[in-house]
N, C-alpha and C positions, 0 to 999 in steps of 0.2 A: 156326435150327431151325423145324420146323412146329408152330404153336400150335393148329391146328384151330379149333374154335369156342370163343371166349373172351368173357368179360364185361369191362366197364370196369375192374373191380378188377384182374383178371389182366392185362389189357392194359397197365396202368400199371406193375404190379409186375414184369412180365416184359419190359417195353419192346417190345411187339408193334406194329411199324410197320403191319402189314396192317390191324389194327383201325382205326387212325386214317386210313389210306388210305380205307377204306370209309366211315368217319364223315365225312371231309372231302368225299367225293364227293356226300354228301347235303346238304351245307351250301354256300352260295355263298361265293366267296372274299371278297366284300365284307362278308358277315356275320362271317367270321373276322377280317378286318381291323378291323372296328368294335369287336369285343370286345377285340382286341389293343390298340387305341388307348385303350379304357377303362382297361386295366391299365397304360398308360404306354408301350407300345411304339410306335416310329415317331415319337416326339417327344422333344425334349431334356428331361432331368429338371430342369434349372435349378439344378444344384448350385453353379454359379458359380465353379468353379476350372478353369483350362485350357480350351482349345477342346474342345467335346463333340460326339460323333457323335449324330445323331438316330435312327440305325437305320432299318429299313424294314419296314412291314407292307404288302406289295403288294396292290393292288386290281385289278379287271378292267381299268379304264381305264389303270392304270400299265403293265400288260403289253401292252395294245393299242398304247399310245404307244411303248413300248420296242421291240417286235418288228415293228410295222407290218404285222401280219397278224391273222387270226382268232384269238380267244382259245381256248386248249386246256384241256380238263378236267384234264389232267395238272398244270397250274399249281396248281390248288386242292389236289390230292392232295399235292403237295410242301409247300405251305404248312401243311397239316394236321400235318406232323411237323417244322415249323420249318426246312425245307430250301428249295431253290429260291432265290428272290430275298429271302427273309426274313433280316433281320439284326437282332441285338439287342446291347446292351452289357451288361457285367457289372452295372453299377449298375441298369439298367432291370429286369433279371431279379431282383436282390435286392429291389427295391421291390415287384415283382409278387408274389414269394413272401411278403413281409411282409404284403401285402394278403390273400393266401390264408390265411395263418396267423391273422390277426386278425379274419377274418370279413367283409372287404370294404372296408377303409379304405386308400386309396392316399395315402401321405404324400409331402410335399416333402422331398427329402434335405437334411440339414444337416451341416456339418462341425464346428461348434462347438455344444455343448449349453449351456454357461454359462461365464462368466468369473469366476474366484474369486481372492481374495487368498491370500497364503501361509498364513494361518491358517484358510482354508476359508470365509471370508465371501463370499457370492455378490454380485458387483458388478452383473452383468447376466445375465439368464436368457433363453434362446431356446426358448420352448415349441414343441412339434411343430406343424407347419402341415399341414392336410389339403388335398390336391389334389382328391380326388374320393371320394364315397361310392358304392360300386358296387352295393350291395344284391343280391348273388347269391342264387339259390335255396339256402337253407341245407341242405336235404336233399341236393342235388346236390354242394354244397361238402363236406359230410361224407363223401360217397362218395369224392371225390377225396382228401381228407385221410387217410381210412382206407387208401387204396391207397398213398399216399406213405409211410405208416408201414410198410406191407408190403414196400416196396422194400428196406428194411433188415432187417426182422424175420422175413420169410417165406423159407423155403429156396429158393423159386424167384426171389426178388428179385434184381435186378441188382447190388445192393450188399451182399447178405447175407454173402458170403464175406469181405468186407473190414471187417465191423462190428467195433467195439471194445467189449469187455465194459464195462458201466456207462455207456456213452455213449448218451443218449436223443436220437435225431435222426430226422426224417422228411424225405424229399426224393426227387428224381428224378435218375437218371443220364442223361447225354447224350453221344452220339458224333456230332459234327458233321462232315460231309464238307467237304473243302476243294476249291477249284478247282485242277485239276492244271496250273497254269501256273507254271513255275519263275521265281522272281524273278531280275532281271538280276544278273549278276556272282556267282551262286552257284556254289560249287565243285561240279562234277558228282558228286563222291563224296558230297555231302550232299543230293542231290535226294530220296532216299528219305525224309529227315526232313520236307521241305516238302510231300511228298505224303501225309503221315500225318494222320489225322483229329485234330480238336481234342477234348479230353476235358473234359466238364462234370459238375459236380454242383451242384444247386440245392436248397435246403431250409431247414428251420428247426428250432429246438430250444428247450425240450423239446417232444416231439411232441404232448402233450395240452394243455399250457398254454404256448404259445410265448412266448419272450422275445427271441430273436434270429433274424434271417434270415441265411443264409450262401450265397454262390455261389463256386465254385472253377472257374476256367478254366485248363487246362494246354494251352497252344498246342502243336499237333502232338503231343499226349500220348497219342494212341490212344484206347482204350476208356475211357469215363467212369467205369464202375463200378470198374474195376481201378485206375485212375490218379488220378482226381479225387476219388472217394469217400473214400479213406483220408485225404487232406489235409483234407477238410471234417470228418471225424470227429476228427482230431487237434486241429483248431482248437476244436471244441466241447468236447472233453475238457479242453483247457487253460482254456477259458472257465469250465467247471464248477469247476475247481480254484481259479481266481481268485475266483469267486463264493463258494465255501466259505470261502476265506481272509478275504474281506471280512466275511462273516457272523460268523465266529468272532472276528475282531478287534473287531467291534462288540459282540459278546456279552461279551468280556473287559472292554471299556471300561465296560460297563454293570453289571458285577458289584458288588453292594452290599457295603460293609464292607471293601473293599480298602484297605490302608494301605501306604505305602512302607516298605521295610525300613530 
């Protein structure tokens, strides 16, 4: 649809590509790539399990080498909405949203938090390791975070229709185009599936005092708001239930005067 004149808040809430085309056209592709690298895109996260893709934040020189011709402004425009040659992994996106949520600290991902014995005694602890302190402009960051809330809470938001009552989450829907090249050996009757966009939702919860970051990718799932958003919301809902259960069990254990029957 036509968004006409919009501000940053509405552009994020309604997922207005045109706004970011215009913004990207005013920023060099190398500037976009540099900020992307700061947030961990285009480099391996170092999680240490299985082979890991590094993704790509394309630069002017990358495009020039790849296409052996003059750089086109359209490349920057595509990068501004995460299309073109830009590729990211689910883990990279989760770490970047965690950095957005916590105010600018990019962490090293860890699989194990601690090793404990059966009675709960900690044998070895693995404290969080910081990869980079980003120091973003806090006013600008607040604008973005307010808009990420609006994606779910405002009627025009791309995830508003899929929200779950009582689930407090902020984030961004994504619908990533795929290259229309059919994989070898695919049943012709299934080509429609492989040509369908990937559905994304990336965010964090609770929206005002974040504790977890979450990213959902549904490969060839279509629209992100309709198909990936609900999955993220159900995950957060179940996380909230587990958190409440843990808190209540701790409260029960701490009740004074309890005696066995």
